[in-house]
C-alpha positions as CSV (number, residue, x, y, z in Angstrom):
1,X,-63.3,111.7,9.8
2,X,-61.5,109.2,12.2
3,X,-64.8,107.5,13.3
4,X,-65.6,107.1,9.5
5,X,-62.3,105.0,8.8
6,X,-63.7,101.5,7.4
7,X,-61.0,100.2,5.3
8,X,-57.3,99.0,6.0
9,X,-56.6,101.4,3.0
10,X,-57.7,104.6,4.9
11,X,-56.0,103.3,8.1
12,X,-52.9,103.3,6.1
13,X,-53.1,106.5,4.2
14,X,-53.7,108.1,7.5
15,X,-50.3,106.5,9.1
16,X,-48.5,107.7,6.0
17,X,-49.8,111.3,6.2
18,X,-48.9,111.4,9.9
19,X,-45.4,110.2,9.1
20,X,-44.9,112.9,6.4
21,X,-45.3,115.5,9.2
22,X,-43.8,113.9,12.4
23,X,-41.4,111.4,11.2
24,X,-39.7,109.8,13.2
25,X,-42.5,108.4,15.4
26,X,-43.2,105.3,17.8
27,X,-46.2,103.4,17.3
28,X,-48.0,104.7,20.3
29,X,-47.4,108.4,18.8
30,X,-48.9,107.5,15.4
31,X,-52.0,105.8,17.2
32,X,-52.4,109.0,19.3
33,X,-52.5,111.3,16.5
34,X,-54.5,109.4,14.3
35,X,-56.9,108.4,16.8
36,X,-57.1,106.2,19.8
37,X,-60.8,105.1,19.1
38,X,-58.8,102.8,16.3
39,X,-57.9,99.9,17.9
40,X,-54.2,99.2,18.7
41,X,-53.9,96.0,17.0
42,X,-55.4,97.2,14.2
43,X,-53.0,100.2,13.9
44,X,-49.7,98.0,14.7
45,X,-51.1,95.6,11.8
46,X,-51.2,98.4,9.0
47,X,-47.8,99.8,10.4
48,X,-46.6,96.5,10.0
49,X,-47.7,95.9,6.5
50,X,-46.5,99.1,5.4
51,X,-43.2,98.3,6.7
52,X,-43.5,94.6,4.7
53,X,-44.1,97.0,1.8
54,X,-41.2,99.0,2.3
55,X,-43.3,102.2,2.3
56,X,-42.0,103.0,6.0
57,X,-38.7,102.1,7.6
58,X,-38.4,100.8,11.0
59,X,-35.4,101.8,13.1
60,X,-34.6,100.6,17.0
61,X,-35.8,97.9,18.9
62,X,-38.4,97.2,21.5
63,X,-39.7,100.5,23.2
64,X,-37.0,102.6,21.1
65,X,-38.7,101.5,17.8
66,X,-39.3,104.5,15.6
67,X,-41.0,104.8,11.8
68,X,-40.6,107.0,9.0
69,X,-41.4,107.1,5.3
70,X,-39.1,105.4,3.1
71,X,-36.9,107.0,0.4
72,X,-39.3,104.9,-2.1
73,X,-42.4,106.2,-0.8
74,X,-41.3,110.1,-0.4
């Protein structure tokens, strides 16, 4: 399935599903679980978009940054 990811929506769905189970998580942990074959920058852009849309919450700074689902999305 992972090598069939073709759209941003599919990637965002994977990130949200991952965070339902493993929140709070770092960007690198999310990336490892959803598939290292997906380019890291693509994962970062999708996570940033989900933060902007308030679907996930970003806490911490730099290497201590963690992500989890927002109350609006749950």
